[in-house]
TIZALUM-622333 format. One line per field, with one value per residue (C-alpha): y, x, z; residue number from 1; residue in one letter. Coordinates in steps of 0.25 Angstrom, whole numbers, padded with zeros to 4 digits. Last residue first. Layout:
<recs>
Y	[Y/...] .
X	[X/...] .
Z	[Z/...] .
resi	[NUM/...] .
resn	[A/...] .
</recs>
This chain:
<recs>
Y	[0623/0617/0606/0602/0599/0591/0583/0581/0577/0567/0560/0560/0553/0543/0540/0540/0529/0520/0517/0509/0507/0517/0508/0515/0521/0517/0502/0496/0502/0499/0506/0497/0501/0516/0514/0517/0527/0537/0540/0542/0551/0559/0561/0566/0576/0581/0584/0590/0600/0603/0608/0602/0614/0616/0607/0601/0591/0579/0584/0586/0572/0565/0573/0569/0555/0553/0560/0553/0538/0538/0546/0533/0532/0516/0511/0496/0493/0489/0502/0511/0525/0521/0520/0515/0514/0510/0513/0504/0502/0489/0497/0507/0496/0489/0503/0505/0519/0532/0524/0518/0519/0529/0538/0536/0532/0535/0531/0532/0529/0522/0525/0538/0538/0535/0521/0526/0533/0521/0513/0523/0533/0539/0526/0532/0546/0557/0556/0550/0552/0549/0550/0549/0556/0553/0555/0556/0570/0567/0556/0565/0574/0587/0602/0606/0604/0606/0616/0604/0607/0614/0627/0621/0617/0631/0630/0616/0620/0633/0625/0619/0610/0616/0629/0625/0637/0630/0615/0604/0591/0584/0589/0578/0582/0582/0587/0586/0587/0589/0597/0587/0591/0587/0600/0597/0583/0589/0600/0590/0580/0590/0594/0579/0576/0587/0586/0587/0573/0566/0569/0567/0568/0570/0566/0576/0582/0569/0562/0548/0536/0527/0521/0534/0541/0531/0534/0549/0547/0539/0550/0561/0553/0551/0566/0571/0562/0567/0581/0582/0572/0573/0588/0592/0604/0606/0615/0630/0633/0644/0642/0627/0628/0636/0628/0615/0620/0627/0614/0605/0614/0610/0598/0590/0588/0573/0576/0588/0584/0595/0596/0597/0598/0604/0619/0616/0615/0629/0629/0616/0622/0635/0627/0618/0630/0638/0626/0622/0607/0606/0595/0593/0580/0581/0568/0568/0563/0559/0557/0544/0545/0531/0526/0540/0547/0534/0534/0548/0545/0534/0544/0554/0543/0539/0554/0556/0551/0562/0573/0573/0562/0571/0560/0545/0540/0549/0559/0572/0581/0574/0588/0583/0586/0576/0584/0580/0578/0576/0589/0593/0582/0592/0597/0599/0603/0613/0620/0627/0636/0642/0649/0643/0629/0630/0634/0622/0613/0617/0616/0601/0599/0603/0597/0587/0578/0580/0581/0569/0561/0566/0562/0548/0538/0547/0542/0552/0549/0548/0540/0546/0537/0534/0524/0526/0519/0507/0496/0505/0509/0494/0489/0500/0496/0481/0483/0492/0482/0470/0478/0482] .
X	[0008/0009/-0001/0007/0019/0012/0005/0018/0025/0014/0015/0030/0030/0020/0028/0041/0035/0031/0046/0047/0062/0063/0053/0042/0043/0037/0039/0047/0039/0027/0017/0009/-0005/0000/0001/0016/0016/0010/0024/0031/0019/0020/0035/0033/0022/0031/0042/0031/0027/0041/0042/0050/0051/0048/0036/0033/0023/0029/0043/0040/0034/0045/0055/0049/0046/0061/0065/0057/0057/0071/0075/0075/0071/0072/0061/0066/0081/0090/0088/0095/0090/0083/0069/0065/0051/0049/0063/0065/0080/0079/0073/0084/0094/0087/0087/0102/0104/0109/0109/0121/0120/0114/0108/0093/0089/0074/0070/0055/0052/0040/0043/0051/0066/0077/0077/0082/0093/0097/0098/0108/0108/0120/0124/0126/0124/0113/0100/0093/0078/0074/0059/0051/0062/0061/0076/0082/0087/0096/0103/0104/0112/0107/0106/0091/0079/0067/0061/0060/0067/0062/0068/0081/0083/0088/0100/0103/0103/0111/0122/0125/0136/0136/0129/0115/0106/0093/0094/0101/0102/0115/0129/0129/0115/0102/0088/0076/0062/0050/0041/0038/0026/0030/0037/0046/0048/0053/0062/0069/0070/0077/0087/0090/0092/0102/0110/0105/0106/0098/0083/0075/0060/0051/0037/0025/0023/0027/0015/0017/0009/0021/0018/0013/0026/0034/0025/0028/0042/0045/0039/0046/0059/0057/0054/0066/0076/0071/0072/0086/0094/0085/0088/0077/0076/0064/0066/0065/0078/0083/0075/0076/0090/0094/0087/0093/0107/0106/0101/0111/0122/0119/0120/0127/0123/0119/0108/0101/0089/0087/0075/0070/0084/0092/0089/0095/0109/0113/0105/0111/0125/0122/0117/0129/0139/0132/0133/0147/0149/0154/0157/0142/0135/0123/0115/0104/0090/0078/0066/0057/0055/0060/0070/0074/0076/0083/0092/0096/0099/0109/0116/0117/0123/0133/0137/0140/0155/0157/0150/0157/0158/0153/0146/0144/0132/0123/0131/0133/0143/0141/0138/0124/0113/0103/0097/0083/0076/0061/0056/0070/0071/0068/0056/0044/0052/0061/0047/0048/0059/0049/0054/0068/0061/0053/0066/0073/0061/0062/0078/0078/0072/0085/0093/0090/0079/0070/0081/0088/0076/0073/0087/0084/0088/0090/0079/0074/0073/0088/0094/0104/0112/0113/0118/0133/0144/0135/0145/0152/0140/0135/0148/0149/0135/0138/0151/0144/0132/0142/0149/0135] .
Z	[0490/0504/0500/0488/0496/0507/0496/0489/0502/0505/0492/0492/0505/0501/0488/0496/0506/0494/0492/0505/0506/0518/0525/0532/0546/0559/0558/0570/0581/0573/0563/0555/0560/0558/0543/0539/0528/0538/0543/0529/0525/0538/0536/0522/0526/0537/0526/0516/0528/0530/0516/0504/0495/0480/0479/0465/0473/0466/0468/0483/0484/0477/0486/0499/0494/0491/0504/0515/0517/0512/0524/0532/0546/0547/0556/0558/0558/0547/0539/0548/0552/0564/0570/0584/0590/0604/0610/0623/0624/0616/0605/0605/0605/0593/0585/0587/0594/0588/0575/0567/0552/0553/0565/0565/0579/0579/0593/0598/0612/0617/0632/0634/0632/0642/0637/0623/0630/0638/0625/0620/0609/0602/0595/0581/0577/0575/0569/0581/0584/0598/0602/0615/0624/0639/0640/0626/0628/0640/0632/0620/0630/0636/0636/0633/0624/0633/0622/0613/0600/0587/0591/0593/0579/0575/0584/0580/0565/0568/0575/0589/0594/0608/0611/0616/0619/0615/0615/0607/0615/0616/0611/0600/0595/0601/0597/0607/0602/0610/0601/0589/0581/0566/0564/0576/0571/0558/0564/0573/0562/0554/0565/0567/0553/0549/0561/0576/0580/0591/0591/0604/0603/0615/0611/0613/0599/0592/0599/0605/0603/0602/0589/0583/0588/0579/0567/0568/0571/0559/0550/0558/0556/0541/0539/0547/0540/0526/0531/0537/0530/0518/0516/0506/0496/0487/0475/0475/0481/0490/0503/0503/0499/0511/0521/0516/0516/0529/0536/0529/0535/0549/0546/0536/0521/0519/0508/0503/0493/0483/0474/0460/0455/0443/0447/0460/0456/0460/0473/0477/0474/0482/0494/0495/0493/0504/0514/0511/0511/0497/0486/0484/0481/0472/0471/0460/0464/0455/0463/0461/0476/0481/0471/0465/0479/0484/0472/0475/0489/0485/0476/0487/0496/0485/0483/0498/0496/0485/0493/0506/0517/0529/0537/0533/0540/0532/0524/0531/0523/0509/0502/0498/0488/0482/0471/0468/0455/0451/0446/0441/0431/0420/0411/0421/0433/0425/0421/0434/0428/0418/0405/0406/0410/0397/0389/0395/0392/0377/0376/0379/0365/0357/0363/0374/0378/0365/0355/0361/0360/0346/0341/0346/0357/0369/0378/0389/0404/0406/0417/0427/0437/0451/0461/0459/0452/0452/0455/0465/0472/0473/0478/0489/0494/0493/0501/0512/0513/0515/0527/0533] .
resi	[388/387/386/385/384/383/382/381/380/379/378/377/376/375/374/373/372/371/370/369/368/367/366/365/364/363/362/361/360/359/358/357/356/355/354/353/352/351/350/349/348/347/346/345/344/343/342/341/340/339/338/337/336/335/334/333/332/331/330/329/328/327/326/325/324/323/322/321/320/319/318/317/316/315/314/313/312/311/310/309/308/307/306/305/304/303/302/301/300/299/298/297/296/295/294/293/292/291/290/289/288/287/286/285/284/283/282/281/280/279/278/277/276/275/274/273/272/271/270/269/268/267/266/265/264/263/262/261/260/259/258/257/256/255/254/253/252/251/250/249/248/247/246/245/244/243/242/241/240/239/238/237/236/235/234/233/232/231/230/229/228/227/226/225/224/223/222/221/220/219/218/217/216/215/214/213/212/211/210/209/208/207/206/205/204/203/202/201/200/199/198/197/196/195/194/193/192/191/190/189/188/187/186/185/184/183/182/181/180/179/178/177/176/175/174/173/172/171/170/169/168/167/166/165/164/163/162/161/160/159/158/157/156/155/154/153/152/151/150/149/148/147/146/145/144/143/142/141/140/139/138/137/136/135/134/133/132/131/130/129/128/127/126/125/124/123/122/121/120/119/118/117/116/115/114/113/112/111/110/109/108/107/106/105/104/103/102/101/100/99/98/97/96/95/94/93/92/91/90/89/88/87/86/85/84/83/82/81/80/79/78/77/76/75/74/73/72/71/70/69/68/67/66/65/64/63/62/61/60/59/58/57/56/55/54/53/52/51/50/49/48/47/46/45/44/43/42/41/40/39/38/37/36/35/34/33/32/31/30/29/28/27/26/25/24/23/22/21/20/19/18/17/16/15/14/13/12/11/10/9/8/7/6/5/4/3/2/1] .
resn	[X/X/X/X/X/X/X/X/X/X/X/X/X/X/X/X/X/X/X/X/X/X/X/X/X/X/X/X/X/X/X/X/X/X/X/X/X/X/X/X/X/X/X/X/X/X/X/X/X/X/X/X/X/X/X/X/X/X/X/X/X/X/X/X/X/X/X/X/X/X/X/X/X/X/X/X/X/X/X/X/X/X/X/X/X/X/X/X/X/X/X/X/X/X/X/X/X/X/X/X/X/X/X/X/X/X/X/X/X/X/X/X/X/X/X/X/X/X/X/X/X/X/X/X/X/X/X/X/X/X/X/X/X/X/X/X/X/X/X/X/X/X/X/X/X/X/X/X/X/X/X/X/X/X/X/X/X/X/X/X/X/X/X/X/X/X/X/X/X/X/X/X/X/X/X/X/X/X/X/X/X/X/X/X/X/X/X/X/X/X/X/X/X/X/X/X/X/X/X/X/X/X/X/X/X/X/X/X/X/X/X/X/X/X/X/X/X/X/X/X/X/X/X/X/X/X/X/X/X/X/X/X/X/X/X/X/X/X/X/X/X/X/X/X/X/X/X/X/X/X/X/X/X/X/X/X/X/X/X/X/X/X/X/X/X/X/X/X/X/X/X/X/X/X/X/X/X/X/X/X/X/X/X/X/X/X/X/X/X/X/X/X/X/X/X/X/X/X/X/X/X/X/X/X/X/X/X/X/X/X/X/X/X/X/X/X/X/X/X/X/X/X/X/X/X/X/X/X/X/X/X/X/X/X/X/X/X/X/X/X/X/X/X/X/X/X/X/X/X/X/X/X/X/X/X/X/X/X/X/X/X/X/X/X/X/X/X/X/X/X/X/X/X/X/X/X/X/X/X/X/X/X/X/X/X/X/X/X] .
</recs>
């Protein structure tokens, strides 16, 4: 880890960032200049003035995403602000390009006020074909995404919520096949009621899950709870199992079939895993240190174990989702990313692995497999077109 840190710092300093802009047009002659800029550029400008939708034909808008953050919830680092968040956003941009062929521009905002963030994004939206919200803390992120989805005519996606939920569902679909259990019947415990935990709860509910318990630092979330609540936690109660009641994470995990952790390090013990039902499924995804280390979860009896780390099998990585999601959305010329499109993405990721090849250590494709994005894009495009 020490050597990796040194190498990463050296790489970033040497390159002075991971992005650059390259022109598609040569500027070697007067004619080149006349076509690309003045006077020729006036013609597409006037076409767009006549019909705003022509902007997709004559500019980069059709294939460009703004990656917007305020730096308030950067994975593993917390509220580090917009300047320190920029290397992460640059990294996200190269993943968009490399895996989905999507051009992405980092936008780091020097504000953490909800209304200001919404207003800025709305004002810059003419430039972009889509908005990818990134590393914005909960519960503010829910309001921002909802408002932008209502007000903008371009797709809005919050990867920390939507991307995580899509990949979790994909992994769970395959894990449940291995243990011969149905999502409608299993008891699922989710620990962490931030952006990812709330989104996963909703996604699993839409996929058929009905016995979901959601926990935070105070324990189980249930109707009537007063401690450490907010509007997002109040709203999520309707998606939770009716048997949700006061109790700890330890209480919730007794006789559970599935544990999904998007919380913090070392919050789950081997004894808690042992208290789960046979053939239990454990997704301990806190990064870099999970709720329980995969080898310990296995030792305690978990049948399928997934993690957020790259050095263990079954890495639940958002990279499997967001490039293909936007590629498919753009290819379909869709104005929104719907719940149906997200479910389609999950199913595509799950089906990418033939059932004959599924095993406890292989329930999710490799994050580096670039073909996954193509399969996801195709499924998302098909789903989007079927809606229209």
